[in-house]
N, C-alpha and C positions, 0 to 999 in steps of 0.2 A: 527494419526497426523492431524492437522488443517491447511488447507490454508486459511488465513485471507485475504479477496479480498475486501477492503472497497471502492475502487474508480473508480471501471469499470462502474458503473451505470450513467444513463443519465436522468431518470426520474425526473420530479420537480412538486411538489404539489403547487397548488395555484399560477400558472404561472402569473396570472393577477397582483400580487403584486411586480413582478420584473421590475426594471428600465431597465436592460439589462442582458442577459445571454451570451453575446459575449465571456467572458472568459472561457466559459465551455469547449472548446477545449484545452485549455492549461492545465486545472486543472484535466480532466478526464484521467484514466489511461485505455486507449482504448484497449479492447480485453484481458485484463489480466484475465477475467473470463474464456477465452479459453486457452491462453498461458500457465498458471498455472493449469495443470489438471494432476492427477495421480491417479491410482487405489488404492494406499494405503494411500491416504490422503482424509479427509473430508472437501469439500469447504464450505466455509461461505462467501456468496456474497452479498453485499449491493445492493439492486436494484435501489435506489435513487441517484441522483447526490449530490456530496459533496457540491454543492451550496445550496442545501437544507438542508443537515445534513451531517457535517463531523464526522464519527463515530471513526475516527482515533484519533482526539483530546482529550486532557483531559478536564475534565469539567472546570478546571481553567488553561488554556493554555496561554503561553506567547504571541502566535499569536492573542490573543483576542484583544490586544491594537491596532492591525492594521486591525481589523475587519475580521480575518480569524480564529476564534475559532470554536466551534462546530456548532455555528450559524454564518454563513458568512453574512456580510453586504458590504464587498468588496472583489474582487479577481483580482490579477494582477494589483493592484492599481486603479481599477474601482469600482465606486459604483454600486452594483447590486440590494440591496433592503434595505428598511429601517427596523428597530427593531420594528416588530408588536407584541404587547403582545400575542394575541391569536396564531399567528403563532409560536411564541417562546414556548409556551406551547406544541404545536403539535410537533415541532422538538425536543423538550426536551424528549417527550415521545417515540419518534422513536429512539432516542440516547439511552435511558434507556434500552428499549426493546432489542436492538441490543447487548448491554453489558451483559444483563441478559442472553441471549441465548448464547453468547460466554462463559461465565462462567459455564452454564449448560453443554456445550459440553466438555469442559475442565474437569469438574467433571466426566462425563460419561467415558471419555478416561481413567482417573485415576482409576476409579472403574474396568474398563475392562482390562486395560494393565499396571497399575501402574506407568505410565509416560505419558506425554503429550507434544509433540512438536508443536509449533506454527510457521509457515513460513508466514511472512509478504510479500505480493506479490504486487508489484508496477511497475510502468514505470516512466521515467522522461524525461523531454524536454532536447533537446540538447543545448539550449541556456537558461541561467538562467531567471527565470520571473522577472518582474519589481520590486517585493517587496524583492526579495532576494539579498544578499550581492554579491558585484563583487567578482569573483573568478579569482586567478592569474593563475591558471593551466586548462587545457583543460579537459573537462568532459570525464571520460572512458565510455565504452560500457556497462559495467556492475558495479553496486555498490553492496556491501554485507554489510548490517547493523549488527552490534554486540553490546552486552551489557555484563555485568557480568552474565546474565542469558543465554548466549550462550555457549555451550559446548567448552572448550579449544582447539584451533586449528581448529575448523570447518570452521571458516571464511577464514583461510589461505588455507585450503584444497580446498575449492570452487574456490577461486582466481586462484589456480595452475590449477585446471580443466579448467577454463575458458581460461586462457592463452594457455594451451595445444591445445586448439581448435581454436587458432588464434585471439582471442579477447583481449581487454584490461579491467582490473577490478581493483578496488580500494575497501579498507575497510573503511566504514564511511566517503566516499566522492563520491558525493556531499551532500549525506544525511546519517544520522547516526542513530543508535539504531534500536530498534524493539518492537513491542507491547507485553506485558504481563500484564494481568489485575493486579491492586495493591492488589486484594484479593489474588493472588497467587505468589506475588513478593518474599516470603520468603520460598516458596515452591520449594525444590531443584529437585523435580521430573517434574517440569514444566519449560520449557525453550522455547526460541524464536531465530529466525534469520530472517532477512529481505533479500530479493533479489529485486533489482531494475533493470530494463533494459531500456536502452536509446531508445527512441522513433524511432531514425534514423535507428535502426536495423531492425524494421518489419513494419514501416508505409510508406506510401507515402503522401506527403503533411500534415505533422504532425500538422501544424497550422490551418488547414482548420476546417470548422464546422462539417465535416464528413469525416474524414480521412480513407483511404482504406488501405488494407493489400498490403505489398510490396512483390516482388518476394522472399525476403528472410525470409518471415514470418515463413515458416515450418521450416526452419534451425534454426532460432531463438528458435522456441518452442522445437526443439530437443536438443539443449544446455540446455534450462531450465529443461527439463526431466531429463537429466543426472545429474544435480545438485540436483533434488529432489530424485533421486535414492540414491545419496550419503547420503543426510539428513535422508533418511528413514532407511538406514544402521545404522547411528549414533544412532537413536532411539531405534534400536534393539539390540544394544551392551549390 
């Protein structure tokens, strides 16, 4: 199985081209490269900030119209950089290499095990970002993203486990879906699910430029490990 971790990185190439990197703290999934770890899963971690390249986006994404496609020109309603031809070529190259790598890992898993589950690993802000729609209900502590590519009942099973440990969880709120490459969208042996954790559970000063782990960090990591155990069992059924 694969742990897809696209937003924990903070490196930025060509930093001199940026007007501001201030929104980086809001859009970074801090420590998800450590929170999501399991011996039965192969991690795929993008080392660069999504401000440089957002490998989670589609090539033609609806968020392109607000400057937040795979090449960000805005973040949290702030201008961060202009669209520079040479930089766009470099970002596109990084984007394509990432997805080729992901597709190859899926192929390897299919060849070895006959199936491949992908867990999309994220965190989210307690308060919606400026570009996001106003939400009428309070954000939960965990969000589970599902699509038709998610095994039936798995999302509900994870929510129940989370609630049994004293946390709140919802399916497809405040974010929905999960990543499965288009190449494998019709392959019944490739499936995905997303786990998002509220930053308030494991960070101190989540909006600072360098947030620290809170006292509940290890407990949160333990909850996530329980969920990964359940997902691993699903993959081996």
